[in-house]
N, C-alpha and C positions, 0 to 999 in steps of 0.2 A: 397443446396439452399443459395443464397447470403444473407448475414446478414449485418446490419448496426451497426458498432462498434464505440462507443464514448469513447475516451481515453484522460485522463488528463495527463499533464506532458509529452507530447510526443516529446519534443524537443531533448531529448538525453536519454541515458541509456535504461532501460526497455521499457519505453513508445515508444521510437523511434523504437526499434527492434520489438515490438509488432505491431506497425502501419505498418512497412514494411512487416512483415510476413502476416498480415491480408490482405493487398493489393495483395500480391502474391497468397494468398489462394482464391482470387476472391471476397473478401468482400468489402463493402463500409466503409470508415473510416472518422470519424470526429476527427481530432487531435487538441488538445488545447495546447497552449503555452502561457507563460506570455508575450513574446515579440518576435519580428522578425519572424512573420508567413511566410513571403516570403522565408526566408532562409530554413525553414523546407519543404515548398512546393517544392523548388528547389532540396533539398536533396532527396526527394521522387519523383523526375522527373515529377512534375506537373501531377501526375496521375489523370485520369478523374474521378475516384471514390473516390477522396480525397478532403475534405474540411479542411483547417487549420484556426483555430479561435484563436484570442488573448483573453485570459481570465485568470484572477487571481482567483484561487479557493476561496480565502479568501474574495472576494468581491461578495456578493450575487447577486447584480443587474447585474454584468457582467456575472455571471454564468447563470442566467435566460435568458439573451439575447442570450448567446451562444447556449443554449439548444433549444430555440425557433427558432433561425436561422437554426439550424441543422434539426429540424423537418420540417421547411418550405422547406428545400432543398431536403431532402431524404424521408420525410414522416413518419419516425418512428425511434426508437432506439431499437435494439434487445439486444445489450450487452453494459453495462456501465462498464468501467474499471477505477476505482479510483486508479490512480497510482501516482499522484503528491504528493511529500513529500521530506523532506530532513532530514539529520542526524545532531546531535550536540554532540560532545564529551565534557563531563563536569562532574565533581562531582556534586551531587545534591545540596550540600551546595554552591558551586561556582556559580551556575546559577542564574542570576538576574530574577526578576519577568518579565521584558520585554522580556528577551531571552526565557523563558519558554512559555510565551504567544504566541510569534512568532512561536515557534515549534508547539504548539497546534492549532494555527490559520490555519496553512497549513495542518498538518497531520491528525487532527481530525475535526475541525470545517469546514475546506475546503471540506473534504470528505462528511460531512453532507449537506453542501450547494448544492453540485452537486447532491447528492442522492435525496434530497427533490425536486430539480428542475426537475429531470427526472422522478420521480415516478408517477406523475399524468398521464403521457403518457403511462408508462408501465402498470399502473392499468387499463387505458382505453382499452388497447389492450389485457389485461389479459394474458400477456406473457412477457418474458424478462429474462435476467441473469445479476445480479450485481456481479462483481468481484472486491473485495477490496484487494489491495496489502498491506499486513502487513509485517512481518519480523520474522526471527527466534527469535528475541528479544521480540516477542509477546508471546513466550513460556517461556523464561527465559532471564536473563540479566547478563552482566559482568561489571566490573568497568568502569565507564565513559559513559555507555550507559543507565543509569537508567531513565533519562528524556525521551530520544528518545523511549526506550522500553515501558515506560508508555503510550506514544501515541499509540503504537501498541497494547498494552493490551486493550486500549479503542477501537481500530478498531476491535479487536477480539470480544469484548462484543457487539458492535454495529452490527456486522455481524451476530452473533448468534440471536440477537433480531430481526433483519430484516428477517432472514430465517424463524423464527416461524410466524411472522406477515404476510409475503408475500406468503407463501406456498399455502394458500387457494385461492390466486388470480392468481396462475399459474406462479409466478415469482420466479426464482431460485437465490440463493445466495451462493457464494464461497469466502472464505477468503484464500488468498495465502500467504504462509510464506517462502519467499526466504532466503537462506543462503547468503554467501558472493560470489558475482559474479563480474567478471572483467569489471565493468562499471566505470564511474568516480565518483561514490557515495562518495568515501573517499577523493576525490581531494579537495583542498581548495576552488575551485569554486562551488562545490556542497554541501559540508558539512560545518559545522562551529564549533567553540569552544567558550566556555565562555570567556568573557574578563577578568574575575576575576580568578586568579590561587592561590590556597592555598598550601603552601609548604608541609603540612602534608599529602597531597594526592599524593606526588611525586612518591612513589613506586607502586601505584596502577593506578590511573587515569593518572598520568604523563607518565608512561610507555605506557599506552594505546594510548595516543596522539602520541607518537613517533612511535609506532607500526603501527598505522593507516596510517601514512605517508609512511612508508616503504612498507606496504602491498598494497597500491594503485596501481592498474593495474596488480597485481599478484594473485588475488583471484582465487580460484579453479573453480568457476562456470562459464559456458559459457552463456552469455546473449542471444545469438542466439538460443541456445537450450531451454532456458526458454521461449522465444517467441513462439517457436513451441509447447511447453507444454501448453501455454495459448490458442493457437488455438485449440488444441485437447480438452482442457477443455470446451470451449464454444460450441464446436461441439457435445459434449456428451449429450445424452438424460437424463442421470442420473448423473450429476456432484456431487462431494463431497462437503460437507460444508467446510472442511479443506483440503488444498493441500500444504504441505511443499515441497519446491523445493531445491534440493541440499542435498548431504549426510550429510553435517554439520547441516542443518536444521532438518533433521530426527534425528540426534544424540541429538540435543537440546531438541526436543520433548520427546524422550525416557528418557533422563536424568532427565528432569523436572518431568515426571510422577513418576520415581523411587524416587526422593527426596521428592516429595509431599506425595507419598504413605508411605514412611518411617516415616515422621513427624506424619501423621494421625495415623499410627499403634502404634508408640511409645507413643502417648498421647491419645489413644482411651478411656481409662478409665476416664480421665478428660473430654474429649469431650462429652462422652455420659452421664457423671454424672451430667450434668447441667439441665436435664429434671426435671419437677415436679415429686415428689414421687407419685406413684400410690396407 
């Protein structure tokens, strides 16, 4: 059965590959980009089941207009894929207030803007599937990715909350945690770094900045295979709440469970000793 898929951040990377795969699967696609909609339409061969809409997820009025336009054109939204986002390599101390807010405006508040705008339609039809693209850094973080990881921890919490609230309304929620895939995510055009650099972080965050540049384009994950996994996900009758993609993402999940479990067990007496005496 043909579905209508609404994808944010579809101009490149995961969003582009998912849009292309969805069209090949016979679905209708509303693909949003911040600029150059004609370029994306051309890259997707002006497919008759494609609408490309200019929209900045951080601008709520633009988001509402894009969702309304899409509903007017296709009549419904079956799957919302919140993919828009970007990374920033920085020590937490190095990042300015403005840089952190920009990261949150897109990765967290932008996701909320799109979700709030789509939900009235999903609730009315008592069906739908929200897929939020998180990251393996939503399980655990490494030096330089603390701020970015914190936005993905937020996406994890939002997704869990949505899943509980929307299940009685027939709406499914999945949060996807990709590992490192060979998109342009680490390129200077797609990611950013803090303007402030503190020498004391040279051996940790500084090395991460250098490694990110070297790793760009050589990540182990295949974005085309990720796109096919997303198609399989939204075609499923019983999708999971969590879907790590990539062996590195699975390792991050397992390692975090082990580390957290060890902390809890090592301090179990202190943790349970804070209850009122009976």
